[in-house]
C-alpha positions as a printed Julia matrix, in Angstrom:
695×3 Matrix{Float64}:
  -0.11   -0.02    0.04
   1.62    3.73   -0.24
   1.8     6.08    2.08
  -1.83    6.61    1.73
  -2.77    3.41    4.26
  -0.58    5.41    6.95
  -1.99    9.48    6.53
  -3.82    9.24    9.17
  -5.53   13.52    9.1
  -8.02   14.04   11.04
 -10.88   14.15    8.55
 -13.92   16.05   10.16
 -14.58   16.63   13.62
 -17.69   14.5    14.47
 -18.96   16.66   17.32
 -18.27   17.9    20.88
 -19.18   14.35   23.25
 -21.48   15.19   26.48
 -19.52   17.45   28.79
 -22.88   19.29   30.77
 -23.64   17.71   34.06
 -20.51   14.23   33.16
 -17.59   13.18   35.82
 -14.34   15.42   34.6
 -12.49   11.47   32.85
  -9.76   10.22   35.68
  -6.24   10.39   33.52
  -3.01    9.43   33.9
  -1.09   13.01   34.73
   2.33   13.84   34.17
   2.7    16.89   33.51
   6.45   16.57   33.2
   6.31   14.2    29.67
   5.46   15.64   26.15
   2.67   13.04   24.87
   4.66   11.33   21.61
   2.41    8.62   20.56
  -1.19    6.8    20.98
  -2.23    3.75   19.66
  -5.67    2.88   20.64
  -7.24   -1.3    21.22
 -10.22   -2.29   20.27
 -10.34   -4.21   23.26
 -10.86   -1.01   25.4
  -7.37    0.09   26.13
  -4.51    2.51   24.22
  -0.71    2.37   24.24
   0.78    5.86   25.56
   4.22    6.9    24.87
   5.39   10.23   26.26
   9.19   11.57   26.81
  10.39   12.78   29.7
  13.78   15.69   30.15
  16.71   13.45   31.1
  17.96   16.48   33.18
  15.16   15.69   35.5
  15.87   13.94   38.14
  12.13   12.14   39.37
   9.18   12.31   37.88
   6.21   12.61   39.46
   2.99   10.29   38.01
  -0.81   10.75   39.71
  -2.65    7.85   38.51
  -6.59    7.37   38.91
  -6.98    4.54   41.24
  -9.01    1.9    39.46
  -6.27    1.97   36.29
  -2.74    1.49   38.81
  -2.79   -2.21   37.69
  -2.59   -1.79   34.12
  -0.08    1.06   34.78
   2.13   -1.38   36.68
   2.02   -4.25   34.61
   2.94   -2.04   31.11
   4.29    0.48   32.74
   8.16    0.76   30.79
  11.15    3.15   31.08
  14.16    2.69   28.1
  16.54    5.37   26.7
  15.43    7.04   23.56
  18.68    6.37   22.15
  19.1     2.65   22.88
  16.62    1.69   23.94
  17.92    0.05   27.61
  15.28   -0.35   29.68
  15.9     1.03   33.39
  14.47   -0.45   36.46
  11.71    1.27   37.93
  11.08    1.89   41.94
   8.5     4.14   44.09
   9.05    3.76   47.92
   5.36    3.94   48.97
   2.06    5.39   46.96
   0.0     7.12   48.88
  -3.51    7.94   47.92
  -5.03   11.97   47.59
  -8.71   10.99   46.83
  -9.41    8.99   43.84
  -4.94    9.29   42.28
  -2.24    7.37   43.38
   0.29    9.81   43.96
   4.14    7.86   42.27
   7.09    9.65   42.62
  10.0     8.22   40.2
  13.93    8.37   40.75
  15.15    8.34   37.1
  18.23    6.81   36.15
  21.5     9.41   34.5
  21.2     9.16   30.42
  22.36   10.97   27.3
  19.01   11.19   26.24
  15.25   11.79   26.62
  13.52    8.76   27.9
  10.8     7.18   26.54
   8.17    6.17   28.79
   5.57    3.36   27.72
   2.23    1.91   29.67
  -1.32    0.63   28.97
  -4.9     2.48   30.12
  -8.22    2.5    29.51
 -10.12    4.14   26.59
 -12.98    3.52   24.6
 -12.85    1.64   21.6
 -12.28    2.78   17.62
 -14.97    2.41   15.23
 -14.26    1.26   11.7
 -16.08    3.02    8.95
 -15.38    2.29    4.94
 -16.82    3.39    1.68
 -16.3     1.85   -1.54
 -16.48    3.55   -4.47
 -17.69    1.09   -7.17
 -16.99    1.91  -11.89
 -17.03    0.55  -14.63
 -13.97   -1.6   -14.59
 -13.7    -4.24  -12.46
 -11.98   -1.95  -10.25
 -12.49   -0.19   -6.72
 -11.88    2.49   -4.31
 -12.08    1.34   -0.62
 -11.85    4.25    1.97
 -11.2     3.37    5.37
 -11.47    5.43    8.67
 -11.65    4.84   12.44
 -13.72    7.23   14.47
 -11.49    7.91   17.94
 -12.62    9.17   20.71
 -10.37   11.72   22.94
 -11.82   11.08   26.65
  -8.22   11.12   27.76
  -9.07   14.35   29.83
  -5.97   16.3    27.81
  -5.59   17.38   24.24
  -3.95   15.54   21.6
  -1.7    18.03   20.71
   0.48   17.34   17.92
   1.17   13.36   18.28
   1.01   10.58   16.27
  -1.99    8.31   16.42
  -2.24    5.16   15.72
  -5.14    2.26   15.46
  -4.69   -1.64   16.0
  -5.74   -3.95   13.76
  -6.68   -6.67   15.29
  -7.8    -6.44   19.32
  -4.7    -7.91   21.45
  -5.82   -9.49   24.93
  -5.61   -7.51   28.28
  -7.23   -7.81   31.51
  -7.39   -6.35   34.98
  -5.64   -7.95   37.23
  -4.18   -6.38   41.0
  -0.63   -5.58   41.17
  -1.11   -2.86   43.72
  -1.78   -4.82   46.41
   0.89   -6.87   48.77
   0.17  -10.48   48.61
   1.8   -12.75   51.06
   1.42  -15.94   51.35
   1.0   -18.39   54.66
   3.43  -20.55   55.33
   3.94  -23.93   57.16
   6.81  -23.66   59.75
   8.89  -27.03   59.24
  11.25  -28.3    61.17
  14.09  -30.93   60.39
  17.32  -32.57   62.36
  19.18  -30.98   59.26
  19.68  -26.84   58.8
  19.83  -26.15   55.3
  20.34  -22.62   53.33
  18.52  -22.79   49.79
  19.41  -20.29   47.47
  17.19  -18.71   45.35
  16.12  -18.49   42.08
  17.63  -15.88   39.98
  15.04  -13.05   39.46
  14.42   -9.61   37.27
  14.07   -6.01   38.58
  11.67   -5.73   41.01
   8.81   -3.2    40.85
   8.37   -1.67   44.77
   4.66   -1.31   45.34
   3.07    0.37   48.82
   2.01   -1.43   51.3
  -2.15   -1.55   50.59
  -4.02   -2.38   54.57
  -7.14   -4.62   53.86
  -9.37   -6.14   56.84
 -10.04  -10.02   57.42
 -14.3   -10.56   57.12
 -13.65  -14.64   57.49
 -12.05  -17.35   55.97
 -13.97  -20.9    54.37
 -12.95  -23.74   54.92
 -12.53  -26.6    52.56
 -15.71  -28.52   53.47
 -17.71  -25.0    54.61
 -18.08  -24.8    51.19
 -21.09  -27.56   50.87
 -23.48  -25.15   53.33
 -23.6   -22.98   49.75
 -25.36  -26.47   48.1
 -28.07  -26.0    51.29
 -25.73  -28.19   53.38
 -25.28  -27.74   57.46
 -21.6   -26.83   57.8
 -19.35  -26.37   61.02
 -17.56  -23.44   60.66
 -14.17  -25.19   62.25
 -11.82  -23.29   60.78
 -13.99  -20.06   59.94
 -13.14  -16.37   61.83
 -15.38  -14.68   63.07
 -16.72  -11.54   60.9
 -15.47   -8.23   61.52
 -11.85   -8.97   62.65
  -9.69   -6.34   63.1
  -7.49   -4.33   60.28
  -4.4    -6.02   59.84
  -1.75   -5.72   56.45
  -2.75   -8.3    53.82
  -0.99  -11.61   54.13
   0.15  -10.57   58.05
  -1.58  -13.79   58.92
  -4.56  -11.39   59.26
  -3.45  -11.09   62.96
  -1.75   -7.14   63.22
  -2.52   -6.43   66.77
  -5.05   -8.81   67.34
  -6.57  -11.74   65.84
  -9.81  -12.88   65.92
 -10.65  -16.22   67.23
 -11.99  -18.77   66.12
 -15.53  -19.89   66.05
 -16.67  -22.24   68.89
 -17.65  -25.29   66.81
 -20.39  -26.51   69.04
 -21.86  -23.08   69.4
 -21.59  -22.33   66.04
 -23.55  -25.15   63.88
 -25.79  -23.37   61.94
 -22.86  -23.11   59.7
 -22.38  -20.14   57.11
 -26.12  -18.9    57.26
 -28.11  -15.07   55.94
 -27.24  -13.94   59.04
 -22.49  -14.28   58.32
 -23.18  -13.28   55.28
 -25.08   -9.95   55.7
 -22.56   -9.77   59.05
 -19.89   -9.41   56.01
 -21.59   -6.93   53.57
 -22.06   -5.14   56.59
 -19.09   -4.89   57.86
 -17.19   -4.27   54.48
 -19.31   -0.65   54.21
 -18.55    1.49   51.26
 -15.27   -0.95   50.9
 -14.67   -2.89   47.84
 -15.29   -6.07   48.72
 -12.33   -9.12   47.54
 -12.6   -13.47   47.6
  -9.4   -15.02   47.69
  -9.86  -18.68   45.96
  -7.41  -21.22   47.29
  -6.17  -24.82   45.89
  -6.82  -27.83   47.8
  -5.03  -31.44   48.24
  -6.75  -33.07   44.76
  -7.29  -30.45   42.55
  -6.02  -31.46   39.2
  -5.97  -28.13   37.68
  -5.61  -25.26   41.32
  -6.27  -21.88   39.75
  -9.61  -23.33   38.46
 -10.38  -25.34   40.92
  -9.43  -22.09   42.97
 -11.12  -19.52   41.2
 -14.24  -22.09   41.29
 -14.32  -21.61   44.86
 -14.35  -17.63   44.97
 -16.93  -17.76   43.2
 -19.72  -19.52   44.63
 -18.56  -17.54   47.66
 -19.2   -14.48   45.49
 -22.53  -15.88   44.19
 -24.24  -15.61   47.67
 -22.85  -12.61   48.58
 -24.73  -11.08   45.17
 -27.86  -13.06   46.49
 -27.16  -11.43   49.92
 -27.06   -7.49   47.95
 -23.9    -7.47   47.31
 -23.24   -4.96   43.66
 -21.53   -7.85   41.52
 -19.14   -4.88   40.6
 -18.31   -4.44   44.17
 -16.3    -7.62   44.61
 -13.18   -8.64   43.01
 -12.27  -12.57   43.21
  -9.15  -13.49   42.82
  -7.54  -16.88   41.74
  -4.33  -17.46   43.65
  -4.25  -21.42   42.32
  -1.98  -21.54   46.05
  -2.63  -24.08   48.2
  -3.95  -23.35   51.59
  -5.4   -24.27   54.6
  -8.79  -22.61   53.81
 -10.54  -22.76   50.54
 -11.66  -18.89   50.57
 -11.09  -15.37   51.74
 -13.12  -12.31   52.43
 -11.71   -8.99   52.62
 -11.98   -5.54   52.05
  -9.97   -3.29   50.9
  -8.96    0.59   51.79
 -10.18    1.18   48.01
 -13.75    2.68   48.63
 -16.59    1.86   45.85
 -17.31    4.55   42.93
 -20.84    5.25   42.37
 -21.85    2.95   39.03
 -18.21    1.58   39.08
 -18.66   -1.89   37.68
 -15.9    -4.4    38.71
 -13.71   -7.88   37.11
 -13.95  -11.12   38.37
 -10.79  -12.18   36.61
  -8.76  -15.11   37.19
  -4.87  -15.1    36.86
  -4.48  -16.15   33.39
  -1.86  -17.08   30.4
  -1.02  -13.93   28.75
  -1.23  -13.97   24.36
   1.46  -11.82   22.89
  -0.44   -8.25   21.86
  -0.97   -7.77   18.11
   1.51   -5.93   16.44
  -0.72   -4.88   12.53
  -2.09   -0.9    13.34
  -2.14    1.81   11.28
  -0.22    4.21   12.64
   0.52    7.63   11.44
   3.69    9.33    9.56
   2.96   13.02   10.73
   1.28   14.59   14.12
  -2.32   15.47   14.71
  -3.8    17.43   17.21
  -7.41   15.73   18.6
  -8.92   18.4    21.71
 -10.14   16.33   24.56
 -13.51   15.43   24.38
 -13.86   15.64   20.98
 -14.11   13.07   18.92
 -12.73   12.97   14.79
 -12.97   10.58   11.87
  -8.74    9.43   11.07
  -7.96    8.14    7.8
  -6.57    4.11    7.67
  -6.35    3.11    3.83
  -7.49    4.78    0.58
  -6.51    2.63   -2.18
  -7.6     1.81   -5.9
  -8.71   -2.29   -5.52
 -10.07   -5.12   -7.69
 -13.87   -5.11   -6.9
 -16.85   -5.83   -8.43
 -20.57   -6.3    -8.28
 -21.94  -10.07   -7.69
 -25.05  -11.96   -6.37
 -23.62  -13.79   -3.47
 -26.57  -16.62   -2.61
 -25.9   -17.58    0.87
 -28.52  -19.58    2.84
 -25.97  -20.83    6.21
 -25.44  -17.27    7.91
 -28.62  -16.66   10.72
 -29.17  -13.2     7.9
 -28.63  -15.31    5.02
 -31.96  -16.39    2.68
 -32.64  -19.48    1.2
 -34.73  -17.87   -1.52
 -32.64  -15.08   -3.27
 -29.55  -14.02   -3.5
 -27.86  -10.62   -2.32
 -26.13   -8.36   -4.52
 -23.06   -7.68   -2.92
 -19.32   -6.42   -3.72
 -16.64   -8.49   -4.47
 -13.22   -7.15   -2.7
 -10.02   -7.49   -1.74
  -8.1    -5.9     0.46
  -4.92   -3.51   -0.64
  -3.31   -3.52    2.09
  -0.86   -5.93    4.41
  -2.93   -5.05    7.14
  -5.95   -6.71    8.35
  -9.28   -4.42    8.01
 -11.58   -4.96   11.84
 -15.03   -6.14   11.63
 -17.0    -2.9    10.14
 -20.0    -1.66    8.25
 -19.41   -1.02    4.46
 -20.92    2.38    2.9
 -21.61    0.83   -1.06
 -21.76    3.43   -3.8
 -22.04    3.86   -7.73
 -21.79    6.2   -10.56
 -23.27    8.99   -7.24
 -25.16    6.49   -6.54
 -25.72    5.12   -2.67
 -25.98    1.55   -3.86
 -26.6    -0.01    0.33
 -24.91   -0.67    2.75
 -23.49   -3.99    4.53
 -21.0    -5.4     7.71
 -18.58   -7.6     6.92
 -16.13   -9.84    9.25
 -12.07   -8.93    9.69
 -10.73   -9.22    6.41
  -7.28  -10.54    5.97
  -4.06   -8.81    4.31
  -4.98   -9.62    0.5
  -7.75  -11.44    0.99
 -11.16  -11.06   -0.99
 -14.1   -10.5     1.09
 -17.28  -11.08   -0.08
 -19.85   -7.9     1.21
 -23.44   -7.74    0.46
 -25.51   -5.11    0.45
 -28.82   -5.27   -0.93
 -31.0    -8.03   -1.93
 -33.18   -7.0    -5.46
 -34.85  -10.57   -5.92
 -33.57  -10.86   -9.35
 -32.12  -14.17   -8.44
 -34.54  -16.33   -7.22
 -32.85  -19.79   -5.64
 -34.96  -23.2    -5.52
 -33.05  -25.47   -3.8
 -33.6   -28.87   -3.44
 -31.53  -32.29   -1.19
 -31.78  -35.7    -1.27
 -29.94  -38.42    0.36
 -28.48  -42.19   -0.81
 -26.55  -44.85   -0.07
 -23.67  -46.2    -3.02
 -21.07  -49.28   -1.72
 -17.49  -48.39   -2.89
 -16.01  -51.82   -1.64
 -17.05  -55.59   -0.56
 -15.07  -56.86    2.27
 -16.3   -59.7     3.09
 -19.58  -62.03    2.11
 -20.39  -64.93    5.16
 -24.16  -66.84    3.63
 -25.32  -64.04    1.97
 -24.89  -61.33    4.13
 -21.9   -59.11    2.22
 -19.43  -56.37    4.49
 -19.08  -53.27    2.68
 -17.36  -50.33    2.81
 -20.18  -47.45    1.53
 -21.23  -44.31    0.93
 -23.41  -41.75    2.52
 -24.03  -38.91   -0.31
 -26.42  -36.19    0.02
 -27.51  -34.6    -3.2
 -28.23  -30.64   -2.96
 -29.37  -29.56   -6.65
 -29.7   -25.4    -7.08
 -32.02  -24.04   -9.73
 -31.12  -20.56   -9.86
 -33.56  -18.52  -11.95
 -32.07  -15.07  -12.83
 -35.02  -12.52  -13.85
 -32.86   -9.39  -14.85
 -31.71   -8.33  -17.87
 -28.25   -8.93  -17.7
 -26.04  -12.09  -17.01
 -25.46  -12.71  -13.51
 -21.88  -13.96  -11.64
 -23.2   -15.81   -8.55
 -21.21  -17.3    -6.25
 -22.77  -20.06   -4.45
 -22.04  -20.71   -0.18
 -21.8   -24.69    0.58
 -22.02  -25.62    3.52
 -20.43  -28.73    3.93
 -22.21  -31.46    6.59
 -20.34  -32.99    9.7
 -18.29  -35.41    8.59
 -18.53  -35.02    5.22
 -16.23  -33.97    2.29
 -17.84  -32.83   -1.36
 -17.07  -36.29   -3.89
 -14.74  -35.85   -6.92
 -17.22  -34.47   -9.32
 -18.21  -31.21   -7.17
 -14.4   -30.35   -6.84
 -13.95  -30.18  -10.23
 -17.22  -27.5   -10.25
 -15.22  -25.09   -7.57
 -14.0   -22.16   -9.81
 -12.38  -20.92   -6.5
 -10.38  -22.29   -4.01
 -11.85  -19.69   -1.48
 -14.0   -20.22    1.35
 -15.97  -18.07    3.58
 -16.81  -18.94    7.68
 -15.79  -22.79    6.94
 -18.62  -22.68    3.39
 -17.54  -23.78   -0.23
 -18.05  -21.32   -2.42
 -19.1   -22.52   -5.88
 -19.28  -19.65   -8.44
 -21.91  -20.18  -11.29
 -23.21  -17.56  -13.66
 -26.52  -17.32  -15.21
 -28.14  -15.82  -18.25
 -30.45  -12.6   -18.62
 -34.11  -14.69  -18.44
 -32.28  -18.4   -17.81
 -31.87  -21.15  -15.02
 -29.1   -22.57  -14.12
 -28.84  -25.38  -11.86
 -25.69  -26.44   -9.81
 -25.98  -29.97   -8.25
 -23.73  -30.72   -5.15
 -22.75  -34.23   -3.82
 -20.93  -34.48   -0.62
 -19.88  -38.18    0.74
 -19.43  -39.81    4.2
 -18.11  -43.12    4.83
 -19.66  -45.78    6.32
 -19.24  -49.72    7.41
 -22.26  -51.12    6.43
 -23.42  -55.32    5.85
 -26.32  -55.49    2.59
 -28.55  -59.0     2.82
 -28.32  -60.36   -0.48
 -31.61  -62.27   -0.05
 -33.43  -59.08   -0.14
 -34.83  -56.97   -2.8
 -32.84  -54.5    -1.43
 -30.18  -55.96   -1.06
 -29.93  -56.46   -4.66
 -30.2   -53.84   -6.07
 -27.34  -52.31   -4.53
 -25.41  -55.07   -4.76
 -26.62  -54.71   -8.44
 -25.79  -51.45   -9.15
 -22.31  -52.0    -7.55
 -21.35  -54.86  -10.0
 -22.48  -52.17  -12.92
 -20.12  -49.91  -11.59
 -17.41  -51.61  -10.17
 -15.09  -53.54  -11.17
 -14.71  -56.84   -9.71
 -12.77  -60.08   -9.87
 -14.24  -61.96  -12.69
 -15.12  -65.6   -10.65
 -16.55  -63.48   -7.5
 -18.95  -61.61  -10.06
 -20.09  -64.84  -11.54
 -21.34  -65.97   -8.64
 -22.52  -63.08   -7.24
 -24.16  -62.47  -11.3
 -25.74  -66.04  -10.64
 -27.4   -65.29   -7.55
 -28.58  -62.25   -7.93
 -30.0   -64.35  -11.59
 -31.28  -66.78   -9.42
 -33.29  -63.88   -7.06
 -34.82  -61.96   -9.33
 -36.72  -65.61  -10.74
 -37.28  -66.76   -7.4
 -38.96  -63.07   -7.51
 -40.53  -63.67  -10.9
 -41.78  -66.73   -9.65
 -43.16  -65.15   -5.87
 -45.29  -62.11   -8.58
 -46.45  -65.05  -10.62
 -47.72  -67.04   -7.67
 -49.4   -64.16   -6.21
 -51.35  -63.07   -9.29
 -52.18  -66.42   -9.75
 -53.37  -66.38   -5.95
 -56.27  -62.96   -6.83
 -56.87  -64.4    -9.72
 -58.36  -67.69   -7.85
 -60.4   -65.57   -5.46
 -61.89  -63.63   -8.14
 -63.04  -66.95   -9.88
 -64.0   -68.83   -6.47
 -66.0   -65.21   -5.73
 -67.36  -65.4    -9.32
 -68.95  -69.18   -8.64
 -70.83  -68.49   -5.59
 -72.45  -65.54   -6.47
 -73.06  -68.12   -9.58
 -74.39  -70.75   -7.32
 -76.57  -68.27   -5.11
 -78.78  -67.14   -8.89
 -78.38  -71.06   -9.18
 -80.65  -71.54   -6.19
 -83.05  -68.72   -6.69
 -83.9   -69.6   -10.05
 -84.69  -73.2    -9.51
 -87.71  -71.93   -7.7
 -88.49  -70.39  -11.29
 -90.65  -72.35  -14.24
 -89.56  -70.65  -16.52
 -86.28  -70.25  -16.45
 -84.7   -72.81  -17.36
 -82.91  -71.77  -19.82
 -81.16  -69.19  -17.75
 -80.09  -72.01  -15.92
 -78.53  -73.8   -18.0
 -76.8   -70.26  -19.4
 -75.59  -69.9   -15.47
 -74.54  -73.92  -15.09
 -72.11  -73.68  -17.88
 -70.19  -70.15  -17.08
 -70.03  -72.27  -13.59
 -68.8   -75.15  -15.05
 -66.05  -72.85  -17.37
 -65.18  -70.42  -14.51
 -64.32  -74.35  -12.29
 -61.99  -75.37  -15.56
 -59.77  -72.09  -14.87
 -60.05  -72.08  -11.42
 -58.68  -75.72  -11.2
 -56.22  -74.37  -14.38
 -54.98  -71.75  -11.65
 -54.33  -73.87   -9.02
 -52.09  -76.83  -10.66
 -50.28  -74.22  -12.05
 -49.96  -71.88   -9.03
 -49.18  -75.83   -7.14
 -46.65  -76.03  -10.15
 -44.83  -72.82   -9.63
 -44.26  -73.07   -5.35
 -42.53  -76.57   -6.24
 -40.38  -74.75   -8.67
 -40.06  -71.68   -6.06
 -39.1   -74.08   -3.6
 -36.47  -75.83   -5.72
 -35.09  -72.97   -6.63
 -34.9   -71.28   -3.06
 -33.09  -74.82   -2.13
 -30.91  -73.91   -5.39
 -30.15  -70.52   -3.99
 -29.43  -71.21   -0.41
 -26.49  -73.68   -1.83
 -24.99  -71.34   -3.64
 -25.29  -68.82   -1.12
 -23.5   -71.24    0.93
 -20.99  -71.41   -0.95
 -20.17  -68.18   -1.47
 -17.52  -66.5     0.37
 -15.28  -63.95    0.27
 -12.67  -62.15    2.49
 -10.76  -58.92    0.57
  -7.33  -59.89    1.23
  -5.82  -58.02    4.05
  -2.27  -56.5     1.78
  -5.75  -54.36   -0.3
  -7.35  -53.15    2.21
  -3.49  -51.87    3.95
  -2.8   -50.58    0.91
  -6.17  -48.77    0.77
  -5.94  -47.42    3.89
């Protein structure tokens, strides 16, 4: 992409953000530094780069209390010229209202010091324009909507936006975390050397107040079962430094088990809530012996207590959950931190997780720009001509797709070296607005389909049917054939073009679980593209015409076939017509199939004769009744004689039919015995070498 890709300029002021009646945003105040660049990501954080004068001996930063943890886990100070990192320390973090003041000694450095950190920030929003021409080209313009709610003006800085969403989370680094340790004695006194460590961050001590410890067995009470608090510390323990065995100058005594069999009842949790007051509650979970995943198990225990606190009326946002993953005799510890709950503040319940690398692909300006506080701007990300054309896109797969009509769409190629984030696209052509679409992220150089309208000029009528076909014979025993078969699903997509010009249609087809496209359907694919796991088939539909797209997919199936049944005969016969089989085996099977067909013909003939015999009997009975009636009429002698002649003829036919049926039944019995002999003699097992080769 040209330098236009990086030409981030203030395209237009979106307007002043609402400020009247809103609280002043909390920012990291660094008056001794110069803001250099900012990269805003889509996950609620921004990367800040500042510079400090090397003449300064100290650097004072004021960090909002709720952003201290993000600040500490991302803070870095390096020499601008050499890139050499410097250790960071500060004696004590002191609170001034909602802020923590940090005074950091600065090292002697030949050049400026670069200070970088990550802090909370509104996510940027992408917006794209596509201007089509008639030559298969399109101009793609991409903009990032950036909101400056940092509380300071961005003057003459470079601004970037991350094109991928880097992982981020909250993690408590500000508080001191001490671990209760057991005192062990042994006959030998050994001093163990500690492992090597990195540059430490000296952080201030934060006071906490222990509200209660809950043993592993006590958690059963939260499921409704009574328990005894053998190790539960009474709510309202004195203030102590966290991790200092929570004793301070005065330890809370253990609860008398005999007097407190009620366990973790609602009164206990209500007392915890009252003791916390306006301070945040932190629930720490610990691992126990036998846990397969200590981190996950400690998180589940802490969340269990949190759920109970929420049920008792504690706001979800006022509770922080920490999964220590460390083993302790208690399962959960409930504490009140020194931090007060801000109105409407929402807290996070986050377990320590393995971090992922931050995405490096981002759009960054070459030149400076200015954006005042409490303003938003549209910043150019990409402005380039690329391959783009109008097509039709049939998508029966997506939840917002259509099984009946094909969408008007743009087939667009990402001309940049970076991923274009998911966002809205507005489509224009010849000065006319055509529609709007939404796309998933588009990888560098990849092609995307962006549906923007549904004009119903291409009508689709899909049909689906299935069948099974034998692919290979494995074994044959007494007429039962073990086969390798295919379950084939056939999708016929009938496309009718009601428009006045030919339509280029891309059909999106998702292959079912366990299925793959047949060889014939693979050859139909004029493109190797896939979208969301679905294959794309390109079809040209002439104006006023129709085209059938047939897609077949198959799944392997081990199946037994009984060639003594009609269905088995049909399946084996179809197999012999399509596949090449050993001539001797084929002749044996053909003889069996021929005998089966002869037997089927005999059964059909016997069934037809049986129906005729029934008709003859009914006619004989009918004539007999008529003769009995006419026997009392003297004038009906001639009629009686005529009826007697008919009855004689029908009786003769009935007798002949009975004799033929008896003969056919004998032939059928003989044929069945011969067929059983052929089946008994027929056996087959595919050679193992061939089977392995086939696999």
